[in-house]
C-alpha positions as CSV (number, residue, x, y, z in Angstrom):
1,M,137.0,135.5,24.1
2,S,136.7,136.8,20.6
3,V,134.4,135.9,17.7
4,V,135.5,136.6,14.2
5,T,133.0,136.0,11.4
6,A,134.2,135.5,7.8
7,E,131.8,135.5,4.9
8,F,132.5,133.7,1.7
9,E,130.9,133.8,-1.7
10,Y,128.1,131.3,-2.0
11,E,129.9,129.4,-4.7
12,K,132.9,128.8,-2.5
13,G,131.3,125.9,-0.6
14,L,131.4,125.3,3.1
15,E,134.2,122.8,3.2
16,D,136.5,124.9,1.0
17,A,135.7,128.0,3.1
18,A,136.6,126.1,6.3
19,V,139.9,125.0,4.8
20,D,140.7,128.6,3.8
21,A,139.8,129.9,7.3
22,T,141.9,127.1,9.0
23,D,144.9,128.0,6.7
24,A,144.6,131.7,7.6
25,V,144.5,130.9,11.3
26,N,147.5,128.6,11.0
27,K,149.5,131.3,9.2
28,A,148.7,133.8,12.0
29,R,149.6,131.4,14.9
30,S,153.1,132.9,15.3
31,V,151.5,136.2,16.5
32,L,148.8,134.6,18.6
33,A,149.2,133.8,22.3
34,P,150.7,130.3,22.7
35,D,147.8,129.1,24.9
36,L,145.2,130.3,22.4
37,N,143.1,127.5,20.9
38,P,141.1,128.8,17.9
39,L,138.0,126.9,16.9
40,I,136.5,127.2,13.5
41,Y,132.8,126.5,13.0
42,T,131.0,126.5,9.7
43,A,127.5,127.8,9.5
44,D,125.1,128.6,6.8
45,S,121.7,130.2,6.8
46,F,120.1,126.9,8.1
47,T,122.5,126.4,11.0
48,L,121.8,129.0,13.6
49,P,123.0,128.6,17.2
50,V,120.5,127.2,19.7
51,D,121.9,129.2,22.6
52,V,124.9,131.4,23.1
53,F,126.3,132.1,26.5
54,A,128.7,134.8,27.6
55,L,130.4,134.8,31.0
56,S,131.9,137.7,32.9
57,P,133.4,137.7,36.4
58,A,131.5,139.0,39.3
59,N,134.8,138.9,41.1
60,E,137.4,141.1,39.4
61,S,140.3,138.9,40.7
62,L,139.2,136.1,38.4
63,T,141.3,135.7,35.2
64,P,139.9,134.5,31.9
65,A,141.5,131.2,32.6
66,D,139.6,131.0,35.9
67,I,136.4,131.7,34.1
68,R,137.0,129.1,31.4
69,K,137.8,126.5,34.1
70,I,134.6,127.3,35.9
71,A,132.6,127.2,32.7
72,E,134.1,123.9,31.6
73,S,134.1,122.1,35.0
74,D,130.8,123.4,36.5
75,I,128.5,125.2,34.1
76,K,128.9,123.1,31.0
77,P,128.1,119.8,32.8
78,A,125.1,121.3,34.5
79,I,123.7,122.6,31.2
80,L,124.3,119.2,29.5
81,R,122.6,117.4,32.4
82,A,119.6,119.8,32.3
83,W,119.3,119.1,28.5
84,N,119.8,115.3,29.1
85,I,122.7,115.2,26.7
86,G,125.7,114.9,29.1
C-alpha cells in the first residue's frame, strides 16, 4: 500500500483538485501495475480520518494480495459489525 498526499492552494476548490488528481493518476496508468486500483479521497481540515489501520503479515509467505483478501473478507466485516454499520 502506498499513500500519496497532494496539497492544493485553498482557492482551487476540493472538486477541482479531485479532478486534477484523477487526471494525473489516469495519465500515469500506463506505468502502474495492471491490478492497481488507485483511490482518491478528498479531505480538508474538517475531515480527518476516524481510524486508520495498517496490516502486515505475521507469516512471511503471505502476499499483499493475501493480506488484502483477509482484510476485505474477515477484518472489515468484523469491524463494521462491531460499529453496527455493516
